[in-house]
Every structure is written in C-alpha cells, then in structure tokens.
C-alpha positions as CSV (number, residue, x, y, z in Angstrom):
1,X,13.0,34.2,-7.5
2,X,9.9,32.3,-6.9
3,X,8.9,31.5,-3.3
4,X,6.7,28.2,-1.8
5,X,6.1,26.8,1.1
6,X,7.3,23.7,2.0
7,X,4.7,22.4,4.0
8,X,2.2,19.8,2.8
9,X,-1.1,21.2,3.9
10,X,-1.4,24.6,1.7
11,X,1.8,24.8,-0.8
12,X,1.5,27.5,-3.3
13,X,1.5,26.5,-7.0
14,X,4.4,26.6,-8.8
15,X,4.4,27.1,-12.1
16,X,7.0,24.3,-13.4
17,X,5.2,21.5,-12.2
18,X,2.7,22.5,-14.7
19,X,5.4,22.5,-16.8
20,X,6.8,19.3,-16.4
21,X,3.1,17.5,-16.1
22,X,3.0,18.5,-19.6
23,X,6.6,17.0,-20.2
24,X,5.5,14.1,-19.1
25,X,1.9,13.9,-20.5
26,X,3.2,14.4,-23.9
27,X,5.8,11.5,-24.1
28,X,3.7,9.6,-22.7
29,X,1.3,10.0,-25.8
30,X,5.0,9.7,-28.0
31,X,5.4,6.6,-25.8
32,X,1.9,4.9,-27.0
33,X,2.5,6.2,-30.3
34,X,4.8,3.1,-31.3
35,X,8.0,4.5,-30.5
36,X,10.9,2.4,-31.4
37,X,12.8,0.4,-28.1
38,X,16.1,2.9,-27.8
39,X,13.8,6.1,-27.5
40,X,11.0,4.6,-25.1
41,X,12.8,4.5,-21.4
42,X,9.9,4.5,-18.8
43,X,10.0,7.6,-16.3
44,X,7.1,9.4,-17.3
45,X,4.7,7.3,-14.9
46,X,7.0,7.3,-12.0
47,X,7.2,11.4,-12.5
48,X,3.6,11.3,-12.2
49,X,3.3,9.6,-9.1
50,X,6.1,11.4,-7.3
51,X,4.0,14.3,-8.3
52,X,0.7,13.2,-7.2
53,X,2.3,11.6,-3.7
54,X,3.4,16.1,-3.6
55,X,-0.3,17.0,-3.0
56,X,-0.9,14.1,-0.8
57,X,-2.6,15.9,2.9
58,X,-1.0,13.3,4.9
59,X,-3.4,15.5,7.6
60,X,-6.9,15.2,5.7
61,X,-9.3,12.3,7.3
62,X,-10.4,9.5,5.5
63,X,-13.4,10.9,4.6
64,X,-11.8,13.8,3.1
65,X,-9.3,11.8,0.9
66,X,-12.2,9.5,-1.0
67,X,-14.1,12.5,-1.2
68,X,-11.6,14.0,-2.8
69,X,-10.7,10.8,-4.5
70,X,-13.7,10.1,-6.4
71,X,-13.8,13.7,-7.3
72,X,-10.4,13.8,-8.9
73,X,-9.7,10.4,-9.8
74,X,-12.7,8.0,-9.9
75,X,-15.4,10.4,-12.1
76,X,-13.0,11.2,-14.9
77,X,-12.4,7.5,-14.9
78,X,-16.1,6.8,-14.9
79,X,-16.4,9.6,-18.2
80,X,-13.3,8.4,-20.0
81,X,-13.9,4.9,-19.7
82,X,-17.5,4.9,-20.7
83,X,-17.2,7.3,-23.6
84,X,-14.2,4.7,-24.5
85,X,-16.5,1.8,-24.8
86,X,-18.3,2.7,-28.0
87,X,-15.6,4.1,-29.7
88,X,-13.3,0.6,-28.4
89,X,-16.1,-1.3,-30.8
90,X,-15.8,1.3,-34.0
91,X,-12.1,0.1,-34.3
92,X,-13.0,-3.2,-33.7
93,X,-15.5,-3.1,-36.5
94,X,-13.0,-0.4,-39.0
95,X,-10.6,-3.3,-38.0
96,X,-12.6,-7.0,-38.5
97,X,-15.3,-5.6,-40.5
98,X,-17.5,-7.4,-38.0
99,X,-18.4,-7.6,-34.8
100,X,-18.4,-11.2,-35.1
101,X,-15.7,-11.3,-32.3
102,X,-15.8,-8.4,-30.5
103,X,-15.5,-9.2,-26.3
104,X,-18.8,-7.4,-25.3
105,X,-17.9,-7.7,-21.5
106,X,-14.3,-6.5,-21.8
107,X,-16.1,-3.1,-20.2
108,X,-16.1,-5.4,-16.9
109,X,-12.2,-5.7,-17.0
110,X,-11.3,-3.2,-14.5
111,X,-13.1,-6.7,-11.9
112,X,-10.7,-8.9,-13.4
113,X,-8.1,-10.1,-11.1
114,X,-4.4,-10.8,-13.3
115,X,-0.9,-10.0,-12.7
116,X,-0.5,-7.8,-15.6
117,X,-2.7,-5.1,-13.9
118,X,-1.4,-2.0,-16.3
119,X,-4.0,-2.8,-19.1
120,X,-7.5,-2.2,-19.9
121,X,-8.6,-2.7,-23.6
122,X,-11.2,-0.4,-23.5
123,X,-8.8,2.2,-22.9
124,X,-5.2,1.5,-22.1
125,X,-3.6,4.4,-20.2
126,X,-6.5,4.6,-17.6
127,X,-5.0,1.5,-16.0
128,X,-3.2,4.7,-13.8
129,X,-6.6,6.4,-12.8
130,X,-7.4,2.7,-11.2
131,X,-4.3,2.2,-9.8
132,X,-4.2,5.8,-8.6
133,X,-7.1,6.0,-6.9
134,X,-6.0,1.8,-4.9
135,X,-3.2,3.9,-4.2
136,X,-4.4,6.5,-2.4
137,X,-7.0,5.0,-0.3
138,X,-3.9,2.4,0.9
139,X,-1.7,5.1,1.4
140,X,-4.0,7.0,3.6
141,X,-3.7,4.2,6.3
142,X,0.0,4.2,5.7
143,X,0.6,8.1,6.0
144,X,-0.4,7.5,10.0
145,X,3.0,5.5,10.4
146,X,6.5,7.8,11.4
147,X,8.5,8.7,8.6
148,X,11.2,6.1,8.9
149,X,8.6,3.7,8.6
150,X,7.0,5.3,5.3
151,X,10.3,5.0,4.1
152,X,10.8,1.7,5.1
153,X,7.4,1.1,3.2
154,X,8.7,2.8,0.3
155,X,11.7,1.0,0.1
156,X,10.6,-2.3,0.4
157,X,8.1,-1.8,-2.3
158,X,10.6,-0.7,-4.7
159,X,12.9,-4.3,-3.2
160,X,10.3,-6.7,-3.4
161,X,8.7,-5.4,-7.1
162,X,10.4,-8.3,-9.3
163,X,8.0,-10.6,-7.0
164,X,4.6,-8.6,-6.0
165,X,3.5,-7.6,-9.9
166,X,3.0,-11.3,-10.7
167,X,0.8,-11.3,-7.8
168,X,-3.1,-11.0,-9.2
169,X,-5.1,-8.6,-7.9
170,X,-7.7,-6.2,-8.9
171,X,-8.1,-2.6,-9.2
172,X,-4.3,-2.1,-10.0
173,X,-2.9,-3.0,-6.0
174,X,-0.3,-5.0,-7.8
175,X,0.9,-2.1,-9.1
176,X,0.4,0.2,-6.4
177,X,2.6,-1.8,-4.2
178,X,5.5,-0.9,-6.9
179,X,4.1,2.2,-7.8
180,X,3.7,3.5,-4.0
181,X,7.6,3.8,-3.6
182,X,7.3,7.1,-5.9
183,X,4.2,8.4,-4.4
184,X,5.7,8.0,-0.8
185,X,9.0,9.8,-1.6
186,X,6.9,12.1,-3.9
187,X,5.3,13.1,0.0
188,X,8.2,12.8,2.4
189,X,10.4,14.7,0.2
190,X,8.9,16.5,-2.7
191,X,8.2,20.0,-1.4
192,X,12.3,19.9,-0.1
193,X,13.0,19.2,-3.2
194,X,11.6,22.0,-4.4
195,X,12.4,24.6,-1.7
196,X,16.6,23.4,-2.8
197,X,15.6,24.2,-5.6
198,X,15.0,27.7,-5.6
199,X,18.8,27.9,-5.0
200,X,20.6,28.6,-8.9
201,X,23.7,27.3,-8.1
202,X,22.5,23.9,-6.0
203,X,20.3,23.3,-9.3
204,X,23.4,23.4,-11.4
205,X,25.2,21.1,-8.8
206,X,21.6,18.7,-9.3
207,X,22.0,18.6,-12.5
208,X,25.6,18.2,-13.0
209,X,25.1,15.2,-10.1
210,X,22.5,13.3,-11.3
211,X,23.8,13.4,-14.6
212,X,26.8,11.7,-13.6
213,X,24.9,9.0,-11.6
214,X,22.5,7.9,-14.4
215,X,25.2,7.5,-16.6
216,X,27.1,5.2,-14.3
217,X,24.3,3.9,-13.9
218,X,23.9,3.0,-17.1
219,X,26.9,1.8,-17.3
220,X,26.6,-1.0,-14.5
221,X,23.3,-2.1,-16.0
222,X,25.5,-3.0,-19.2
223,X,26.6,-5.9,-16.8
224,X,25.1,-9.1,-16.7
225,X,23.3,-8.7,-13.4
226,X,20.2,-10.6,-11.9
227,X,16.6,-9.5,-11.7
228,X,17.1,-8.0,-7.8
229,X,19.9,-6.3,-8.6
230,X,18.3,-4.8,-11.9
231,X,15.5,-3.9,-10.2
232,X,17.3,-1.5,-8.1
233,X,19.3,-0.2,-11.0
234,X,16.3,0.6,-12.8
235,X,14.6,2.4,-9.5
236,X,18.2,4.0,-8.9
237,X,17.9,5.3,-12.5
238,X,14.6,6.5,-12.4
239,X,15.1,8.4,-9.1
240,X,17.9,9.8,-10.3
241,X,16.0,11.2,-13.8
242,X,13.1,12.6,-11.6
243,X,15.9,14.4,-9.2
244,X,17.1,15.5,-13.0
245,X,14.2,16.8,-14.8
246,X,12.8,19.1,-11.6
247,X,16.3,20.8,-11.4
248,X,16.0,21.1,-15.1
249,X,12.1,22.7,-15.1
250,X,12.9,24.7,-12.2
251,X,15.1,27.0,-14.3
252,X,11.8,27.6,-16.1
253,X,10.7,29.3,-12.7
254,X,7.5,30.8,-12.7
255,X,7.6,32.7,-16.0
256,X,5.9,32.2,-18.7
257,X,1.8,31.8,-18.1
258,X,1.3,30.6,-21.4
259,X,2.8,27.8,-23.0
260,X,2.4,24.3,-24.6
261,X,3.5,22.9,-21.8
262,X,1.5,24.6,-19.4
263,X,-1.9,24.2,-21.2
264,X,-1.4,20.6,-21.5
265,X,0.2,19.9,-18.1
266,X,-2.9,21.7,-16.7
267,X,-5.3,19.2,-18.7
268,X,-2.9,15.8,-18.6
269,X,-5.6,14.1,-16.8
270,X,-8.2,14.8,-20.4
271,X,-5.1,14.1,-22.3
272,X,-4.5,10.8,-20.5
273,X,-8.3,9.9,-21.3
274,X,-8.2,10.8,-24.8
275,X,-4.8,10.4,-25.9
276,X,-5.6,6.4,-27.6
277,X,-8.9,7.2,-29.2
278,X,-7.5,9.9,-31.3
279,X,-3.8,8.4,-31.8
280,X,-5.2,4.8,-33.1
281,X,-6.9,7.1,-36.0
282,X,-3.2,8.3,-36.9
283,X,-1.8,5.4,-36.0
284,X,-3.9,3.5,-38.7
285,X,-3.4,6.2,-41.5
286,X,0.3,5.6,-41.3
287,X,0.3,2.5,-41.8
288,X,-2.3,1.8,-44.7
289,X,-0.2,4.9,-45.6
290,X,3.3,4.6,-45.1
291,X,6.0,1.3,-46.2
292,X,7.5,1.2,-42.5
293,X,6.4,2.9,-38.5
294,X,9.0,4.3,-37.0
295,X,10.5,7.5,-35.5
296,X,9.2,10.4,-37.8
297,X,5.8,8.4,-38.0
298,X,5.6,7.9,-34.7
299,X,6.4,11.9,-34.3
300,X,4.0,12.5,-37.0
301,X,1.5,10.8,-34.9
302,X,1.8,12.8,-31.6
303,X,1.9,15.9,-32.9
304,X,-1.3,15.3,-35.2
305,X,-2.6,13.6,-31.7
306,X,-1.6,16.5,-29.1
307,X,-3.5,19.3,-32.1
308,X,-6.4,17.5,-32.0
309,X,-7.1,16.9,-28.3
310,X,-6.1,20.9,-28.0
311,X,-10.2,22.2,-29.2
312,X,-11.8,19.0,-27.4
313,X,-10.2,20.1,-23.9
314,X,-10.9,23.3,-24.4
315,X,-14.3,22.2,-24.9
316,X,-14.3,20.1,-22.5
317,X,-13.4,22.5,-19.9
318,X,-15.5,24.7,-20.3
319,X,-18.9,22.4,-20.9
320,X,-18.0,18.8,-18.5
321,X,-15.3,20.8,-16.5
322,X,-16.6,17.7,-13.2
323,X,-16.4,15.5,-15.5
324,X,-13.0,15.6,-16.2
325,X,-12.2,16.7,-12.9
326,X,-11.9,20.3,-13.0
327,X,-14.1,22.5,-10.5
328,X,-13.3,19.7,-7.5
329,X,-12.1,22.6,-4.4
330,X,-15.6,22.7,-3.0
C-alpha cells in the first residue's frame, strides 16, 4: 500500500493524481471535439481546480506565490497565447479566404471586462490559466483565514455563483469567484482524502456511497426547480463525482509507471495550450468529408489530436521546458 504525507507543505508524489489529471485533460479534448450534449458532463474543469488547490501551500509568502505563479502559469500562458495568434489568423484565412474581416485586436481580449470570462478567441481553453492565476493570487489572502472562514467562503461562492457569473470582470475574476469553491475544498481536504483512500475498504465504501448519492442527485435534478436550487444540486453532483473519481483512481495506486494517462497527466498544461489548434484541423477535415458530425467523429478527432500532440509534447519538453512550465522548481 502506498504511503503519503498528509501535510500541505511537503507531500509525497502520488502517481494516481497524474493518471487522474491525464483522464481530465483528455476529457477536455473530448469536450472541445464537439461531442453531443448527452456525452459532455462538465466535471473535468472542477477536477483541475480541486487538484490545484491541493498543491497550494498556505505557508508560502506572497512573493513566493507570485513568483511560482508566474513561472508555472503566467509564462506558459504567454507562450501558448502568443503562438496561437498567428494560427488563429491562418484558420480565419482558411475559413473565409480573406483577412478582411479578421479582428486584429483579438489578442487584447484578455483585458476585456465582460460577464462571460471563460472564453478567449485566440485560444479558448487558455481562460483556465488566466483564471487560475487570478484565483491563486486571491487565495493567498483568503488562506490566512482560519479553516472555518475558508469553508464559509467556499460555500458562499457556490451558493452565489448564479449571481456572480453575470458580474463583469477582467482577468477571469468572476470565474475565479466560482471555481474558488473547488480550489478551497481541494486545499482544505485534498490530502485528507488521499490519506482516507489508502484503505481499500474505505475506497470501496466511498465509491458505493458516491454512486448512490450521485444517482439520487440526478433523479432530484429532473424535477423542475428554480436556478438557486439547481445550482446547489450542480455543485453537489460535481463534488460527488470528484470524490468518486478520486476513489476509483486510487485503486491504480503507484503501480504502472509508463502509461498514456500518466504521460498526458504530467503534460496536461501543454495539452491544454495546444489541443485546440490541432483539433481544429481534424474538425475541419471531418466536417468536409462527413455528412454529419456526431459521437464517432468526435472520438476520432480526439484520438487523432492526442496522437498528434504526443511528439510535439516530447519536443517542447526537450527544447522549451521553461516556456511550458517545466523545470520551475528552482
């Protein structure tokens, strides 16, 4: 049985978290492939914020938090955002055969103040990095509160999201006000959950309990209710799934050292930054040759994107590690 320190300062590496991140990032690629609505529950992003919260160290100084944030989030964002701009021009030219209508200042969208902040035209998924950057800076101050106060903030964020999501902000702050729920809970209980899952019986019981609870939540969600109650059930379902999927992946343990999930988990940031430019190529191709675009076409697009990214990731890890957030421990 694997061992793990439950402190928030120097935890041992837990391999199955890499598998879980690999699962979640491939889910993101699958989501952006254009799968039908019934096949795209939105749990992948909360999983990443939950795991990010686990690795936030409350004992670090503000300078350390900012410095680490710049190296691990800020620099990769600038790298992927910059190379995506000319690519977006190429895609527009491909679609319209002219650049006459291209919005040249779209690269400045990051500075726009709007209510829908989970979107960047240049490279849509990069909103996550901007949101994570803002969230971690803000959470530094929140982390100085006692645990009970952080719990209140996390619950309040979940309850009030139906209102805060329509509050226009720059730098994805309104999204950060939502996802801080998952980040804070991950920070507060993440390693306690890992310790709990060291026991096979507890893992099994958690899987069974979460499965039953999730089914009950989904049955309840089928009844008509107002937006406030729907929001509460949405968060309840998401947390139930997060705990369920942690328990499932904990059975993997620290066994297989070389796997597809582990590779993409370790390189999830690069996949986040590059999968849409690659995916667009395959999507355009399938839209040309297929009469319809459904589950099968989305699966093939996802698979082709993953295969294409593999050698690209290896090259970037070798030649531009710092640009993609690697080798940042020093």
